[in-house]
C-alpha positions in Angstrom: -30.7 13.3 -10.5 -29.8 9.8 -10.8 -26.8 7.6 -10.3 -26.2 7.2 -14.1 -25.8 10.9 -14.3 -23.1 11.1 -11.7 -21.3 8.3 -13.3 -21.3 10.0 -16.6 -19.9 13.2 -15.0 -17.1 11.2 -13.5 -16.2 9.5 -16.6 -16.2 12.9 -18.5 -13.8 14.2 -15.9 -11.6 11.3 -16.5 -11.6 11.3 -20.3 -12.1 14.9 -21.0 -14.4 13.9 -23.9 -18.1 13.3 -24.4 -17.5 10.9 -27.1 -14.8 8.7 -25.0 -17.3 8.9 -22.0 -20.0 7.6 -24.2 -17.8 4.7 -25.5 -16.9 3.8 -22.0 -20.4 4.0 -20.7 -22.0 2.2 -23.9 -24.0 5.5 -24.5 -24.3 7.7 -27.6 -22.8 11.1 -27.5 -26.2 12.8 -27.4 -27.3 10.7 -24.5 -24.1 11.8 -22.5 -24.9 15.4 -23.4 -28.5 15.0 -22.3 -27.6 13.6 -19.0 -25.2 16.5 -18.4 -27.7 19.2 -19.5 -30.3 17.7 -17.2 -28.0 17.9 -14.2 -27.0 21.5 -15.1 -30.9 22.4 -15.4 -31.7 20.8 -12.1 -28.9 22.6 -10.3 -29.1 25.8 -12.3 -25.3 25.8 -13.1 -22.7 25.1 -15.8 -20.7 21.9 -14.8 -18.7 21.4 -17.9 -16.8 23.9 -20.2 -17.6 22.3 -23.6 -14.4 24.0 -25.4 -11.8 21.5 -26.4 -10.4 19.7 -24.4 -13.5 19.4 -22.1 -12.9 20.5 -18.6 -15.0 21.1 -15.5 -16.0 24.4 -14.3 -15.6 25.5 -10.7 -19.0 24.3 -10.1 -18.3 21.0 -11.8 -15.4 20.5 -9.5 -17.4 20.9 -6.4 -20.1 18.7 -7.9 -17.6 16.0 -8.8 -16.4 15.8 -5.2 -19.9 15.2 -4.0 -20.6 12.8 -6.8 -17.8 10.5 -5.6 -19.2 10.7 -2.0 -22.7 9.8 -3.1 -21.4 6.8 -5.3 -19.4 5.5 -2.3 -22.4 5.8 -0.1 -24.3 3.9 -2.7 -21.7 1.1 -2.8 -21.6 0.9 1.0 -25.5 0.3 0.9 -25.2 -2.3 -1.6 -22.6 -4.0 0.3 -24.6 -3.9 3.6 -27.6 -5.4 1.8 -25.3 -8.1 0.3 -24.1 -8.9 3.7 -27.5 -9.7 4.9 -27.1 -13.0 3.0 -24.3 -14.0 5.2 -22.0 -14.8 2.3 -18.5 -13.2 2.6 -18.1 -11.5 -0.7 -17.1 -8.0 -2.0 -13.9 -6.0 -2.7 -11.1 -5.3 -0.4 -8.5 -2.5 -0.9 -5.3 -3.7 0.9 -2.3 -1.5 1.3 1.2 -2.7 2.1 4.8 -2.1 1.5 6.6 -3.8 -1.6 8.7 -6.1 0.4 5.7 -7.3 2.4 3.8 -7.7 -0.7 6.4 -9.8 -2.3 7.2 -12.0 0.7 3.9 -12.9 2.5 1.0 -11.8 0.5 1.3 -14.5 -2.2 0.8 -17.2 0.6 -1.9 -15.3 2.4 -4.0 -14.5 -0.7 -3.8 -17.8 -2.3 -5.4 -19.2 1.0 -7.9 -16.6 1.1 -8.8 -16.8 -2.6 -9.3 -20.7 -2.2 -11.5 -20.3 0.8 -13.5 -17.3 -0.3 -13.7 -17.0 -4.2 -16.4 -14.3 -4.1 -14.0 -11.8 -2.3 -11.6 -9.7 -4.6 -8.6 -8.0 -3.4 -6.7 -5.1 -4.8 -3.1 -4.4 -3.6 -1.7 -1.0 -3.2 2.0 -0.9 -2.7 3.1 2.2 -0.7 5.5 3.2 2.2 4.3 2.6 5.7 3.7 6.2 6.5 1.2 6.5 3.6 -0.4 3.1 4.7 -1.4 4.7 7.9 -2.9 7.7 6.5 -4.7 5.8 3.8 -6.3 3.6 6.3 -7.3 6.6 8.3 -8.7 8.5 5.4 -10.5 5.4 4.1 -8.6 5.2 0.8 -7.7 1.7 1.6 -9.7 -0.8 3.8 -6.8 -2.6 5.4 -3.2 -2.1 5.7 -0.3 -4.6 6.6 2.8 -2.6 7.8 5.4 -2.2 10.5 3.7 -1.1 13.7 5.9 1.8 14.9 3.3 4.6 15.6 0.2 4.6 17.7 -2.9 6.2 16.5 -6.1 6.3 18.5 -8.1 6.2 15.3 -6.7 3.0 14.1 -6.8 -0.6 15.2 -3.8 -2.8 15.0 -3.0 -6.5 15.6 0.5 -7.9 15.5 1.0 -10.7 12.8 4.7 -11.5 13.2 8.1 -9.9 14.0 10.8 -9.0 11.6 14.3 -7.6 12.1 16.4 -5.3 10.0 19.8 -6.6 8.9 23.0 -5.4 7.3 23.6 -6.9 3.7 26.3 -6.7 1.4 27.6 -8.2 -1.8 29.7 -11.5 -1.5 32.6 -9.3 -3.0 32.3 -6.7 -0.2 35.2 -6.4 2.4 32.6 -6.9 5.2 31.4 -10.2 3.6 34.5 -12.0 4.9 33.1 -12.3 8.5 29.6 -13.0 9.9 29.8 -10.4 12.5 30.9 -6.8 12.3 30.9 -3.9 14.8 28.6 -1.0 14.5 31.6 1.3 14.1 32.4 -0.3 10.8 29.3 1.3 9.3 31.0 4.8 9.8 31.9 6.4 6.3 30.7 3.1 4.7 29.3 3.6 1.3 25.4 3.0 2.0 22.4 2.4 -0.2 19.3 3.7 1.8 15.6 3.3 1.4 13.6 6.6 1.1 12.9 8.6 4.1 9.1 7.7 4.3 10.0 4.0 4.9 9.9 2.3 8.4 13.5 0.8 7.7 14.8 4.1 6.8 13.3 5.7 9.9 14.8 3.1 12.1 18.3 3.5 10.5 18.2 7.2 10.8 17.5 6.9 14.5 20.2 4.4 14.9 23.1 6.4 13.4 22.0 9.4 15.2 22.0 7.6 18.5 25.4 5.9 17.7 26.9 9.0 16.2 28.1 7.2 13.1 28.0 8.7 9.7 27.6 6.3 6.7 28.2 7.7 3.3 24.9 7.6 1.5 25.6 6.9 -2.2 21.9 6.2 -3.2 18.3 6.4 -2.0 15.7 4.1 -3.6 11.9 3.5 -2.9 11.8 -0.3 -2.5 13.7 -3.1 -0.9 13.8 -4.9 -4.2 15.6 -2.1 -5.8 18.2 -1.8 -3.0 18.9 -5.5 -3.2 19.8 -5.3 -6.7 22.0 -2.5 -6.2 23.9 -4.2 -3.3 24.2 -7.2 -5.3 26.2 -5.0 -7.7 28.5 -4.0 -4.9 27.6 -0.4 -5.2 27.2 -0.2 -1.4 25.9 -1.8 1.9 22.3 -1.7 3.1 20.1 -2.3 6.0 16.7 -3.8 5.1 14.2 -6.3 6.3 15.5 -9.8 7.0 12.5 -11.4 5.6 13.1 -9.5 2.4 16.4 -11.2 1.8 15.8 -14.8 2.6 15.9 -15.8 -1.3 19.1 -13.9 -2.0 20.9 -15.4 1.0 19.8 -18.8 0.0 21.0 -18.2 -3.5 24.3 -16.5 -2.3 23.8 -13.3 -4.1 23.7 -11.3 -0.9 25.7 -11.9 2.5 24.1 -10.9 5.7 26.5 -9.4 8.3 25.2 -9.6 12.0 25.6 -6.4 14.0 24.3 -6.7 17.6 22.8 -3.2 17.6 20.5 -4.3 14.7 18.9 -7.2 16.6 15.7 -5.5 17.6 12.5 -7.3 16.7 10.1 -4.9 15.0 6.2 -5.9 14.8 4.4 -6.2 11.5 0.5 -6.2 11.7 -2.7 -5.5 10.3 -4.2 -1.9 10.5 -7.8 -0.8 10.1 -9.8 2.2 11.1 -11.5 2.1 14.4 -15.5 2.4 14.4 -15.8 2.0 10.5 -18.3 -0.3 9.1 -16.6 -3.7 8.3 -18.2 -5.6 5.3 -18.4 -9.4 5.5 -15.3 -9.5 3.1 -13.3 -7.3 5.4 -14.5 -9.1 8.6 -13.6 -12.4 7.2 -10.3 -11.3 6.0 -9.3 -9.7 9.3 -10.5 -12.8 11.2 -8.5 -15.1 9.2 -5.3 -13.0 9.2 -5.4 -12.6 12.8 -5.8 -16.4 13.3 -2.9 -17.4 11.2 0.1 -18.7 13.1 3.4 -16.7 12.7 4.9 -19.5 10.9 2.4 -18.9 8.1 4.0 -15.5 7.5 7.8 -16.3 8.2 8.0 -20.0 6.9 10.1 -20.7 4.0 8.6 -20.4 0.4 
């Protein structure tokens, strides 16, 4: 068995075609067939059902799972050997929320790319709850999210603090004043973020605690979508203060202060305890932790 054979099996599982797999791997179709046949002979099992469309057998599915693990181990070995040269390089999978990605990552990644051009970063946008589980499972290397939950398997470091604010359209009745009581939210048409987001969890806890009942007219998956609906005066919303800075400046949204919302929420970096940290990840973490809070919350 060799690494090329594993890569071929994985590519076939993705393309469901010997021909397409060969094109992607720059191999002839007979060469692809020979690699798979060699694996099947070595392990004395059938890995692929060659009827159209091509699919993996039960044995093939089990083999595929281990093929991914072997390739990840090989990549980690390559990274460790590369690190011996003491040059920060490699690939970082970073998970964060849409609003954080839009607001702070352009500044952070622009700085980082200038300093360390050999380090490449892939951004995965996801809810806070998924960020934590993805860091823990190893699906992403580093997360940047609201730090609400403690997890003994994760290391965290606070980068800055954000607040959640009530926003309305300039044409909304509440836009006439800069302050409002929390009771004014009762029965108010509301646009909510989805339940798996940090802001929504905070809002749900708040309305239960205060026994108010906003009228939920819409649930959306990102702050960007919520802002657009609020601008159309379809309802009010509570979202991250940092995510609305541009709209407030342009006058397309109005922020209404409510004292019960004035709770600072820590936003920080998250990574798995005890995992091997490549030179790229170490450098990214060190630089990120060393940045002043103004780097994250300063104006664009």
